[in-house]
N, C-alpha and C positions, 0 to 999 in steps of 0.2 A: 504494500500500500504506500503510495507516494505521500509527500508532506501535505499536499493540498487535499487529497482524499481523507487523510487522517484528521486534518483540521475540520473538514466538513462533517465527518462522523461525530466529532466532539461538539461542534457548535450547533448542530441541528437540534439535539434535545434541549440545549440551553435556550435556543431561540423559541421553542414551543413554550417552555415555562415562562420566560420573560414576556413573550407575546400574549399569553393568556392573562397574566397579571396586568400588563399595560392595557390590553383591550377592554377588560371588564372592570378593573379597579384603578385605572390610571390616575384619575383625579384625586382619589383618596391617598395614593402613595406617590404623588408627584415628586416629592423631594427624594424618595428612594430612586425613582426612575431617573431623575436628574443626576444623581450620583452615579448610577450605572452608565448613563449616557456619557458623562464626563470621563469616567474611567475608561470606557471603550474607546472614546475619541483620543484621549491622551495616550493610551497604550498602543493603539493602531498607528498613530502618528510617529511615536518614538520607535516602534518596531520597524516601520517603513524607512525612517530616516537612518537608523543605525545599520540595517541590513543593506541599504544602498551605499552607505559610506564605507562600511566594513563587512563585506560579504563573508559568510562562513563563521562569523563570531556570534552564534546563536545565543550563547549564555549571556554575553554582554548585552545583546539586544533584548533578551528576556528581562534582565534586571532593569534596564532603562525603561522598558515598557511598563513594568510594575510601578516604578517610581513616578513616571509621567502619568500613569493611570490614576494613582492616588491623588496626585496634584490636580489633575483634571476633575476628579470627583469632588474634591474639597472646593475647587474654584466654582463649579457649577452650583453647588449648594449654597456657598457663601454669597456669591453674586447672583441672587435669585433671578433678577431680570435678564441677566446674560443667559442663565440656564433656560428661562422661558423662551427667549429668542432662539436659542439653539434647538430647543424641543420643537418649536414650530418649523424651523428651517429643516430639521431632519425629516419631519412629516411631509414637508413640501417636496424634498428630494425623493422620499419614498413614493409619494403619489406620482411624481413625474416618471420615476423609474418603472413603477408598476404599469402605468398606462403605455409607456413606450415599449416595454418588454411584452406586455400582454397583447398589443396590436402588431407586434413584429417589426417595430421600427428600431433602427440602431440607436445607441446611446448618443445624446446630444448634450455635452457638458454645459454649454452656455445656457440652454433652455432649463436644464435641471438647476443650475445655479440661480437663475432668475426666479424660478418658482420657489426655491428654497428661501431666498431673501424675502420674497413677498409673503410667504407663510410666516416667516420669523417676525416681520413687522406686524402682521395681523395678530400674532400671538401676544404681542405687547399691548395692542389696543383692545382686544377682546379676550382677556385672559381665560376666564372660565370656559367659554365656548371653545376656544382654540385648544386649551389643555385637553378637554374631553375629546374633541375631534382628532387632535394630533395623536394622543395616546391610543385611541380606539383603532385608527387606521394604521398607525405604525405597528401596533400589536398584531393586527390582522395580517399585515404584511409578513411579519416574522412567522406567524403560524402557517400561512400559505406557503412561504418559501421553504420552511422546514418540512412540511408535508410533501411538497413536490420533490424535495431531496430524498425523502424516504421512499416515495413511490418510484423514483428514478433508480433506486438501488445503487446509489453512488455515482450515477451518471450525471455530470454537472451541466446538463443542457436544459434544465427546467427554466421556463420563461421568467420566473420571478426570483430566481436564486441569486440575490445580491447583484454582483457585477457580471454574472454569467448569463445575462439575458441574451438570447440569440437574435440576430437580425434576420430579415427575410419575411416571406408571406406568413401571416398568422394562421394558425390552425385552430381546431376545436379545443385542444388542450390549453392553448393560450387564452382563448376567450373564457373557458371554464374556470381557469385559475383567476383571471381578472374578475369574473363574476363572484367567485367565492370570496376573494379579498374584499370586494365591495359589500357583499351581504354580511360577512362577519364583522366588518367595520361598522356598518349601520346598527347591527344588533348590539355590538359592544358600546357604541355611543348611546343608544337608547337605554341600555342597562345602567350605564353610569348616570344618565340624567334621571332615570326613575329612582335610583338609589338616593341621589342627592335631594330630590323632591320629597321623598319619604322622610329623610332625616330632617329637612327643613320644617315639615309639618309636625314632626314629633317635638322639635325644639319649640315651636310656637305653642303647641298644646301644653307643654310643661311650663311655659312662661305665663300662660293665661291666669292660673290661680294666684300666682305671685303678684300680678298687677291688679287684681280685683280686691 
């Protein structure tokens, strides 16, 4: 098994767990998700930088990735608005990648970047709405990508598997994956809104006797 296949086998189960938590309870655990997102971003950036500058030094790259990941997690939690922007931006990038991959179009970095920035700015303006939507559809993306990885039995040609989206004419599998991502995202967002509404009503009922 090559390094990429081993990484896929390891990250796919983690993607399912994180995806379910983000999709259905993202608003309630937003700080935890910000920490996870910051850790992943910092670790990925450090790993890529070190392996490009010093190929073959995987131990050094791993240590740098862990240190950068911890720093990224603390930064995203401490600077809350930065974390919210990055959360919205990551959801925008996910949405653009899912639509492009699901419809069989090649990756367009400029378009993905523009959509990411737009989602990040919206997240700052409409915090609760965008936190719910961003976590629901980002979680749905992780679930879909991981399930496609499992179905593909290690073949990394699934249309939504992170950066492995194929170009070319879309087929039924692409559209089915895209539809599954959308449906699970809508269900997750509805679940989060329903839960927050029930909690708000419970708080109001508890406050009524105290005010009378």
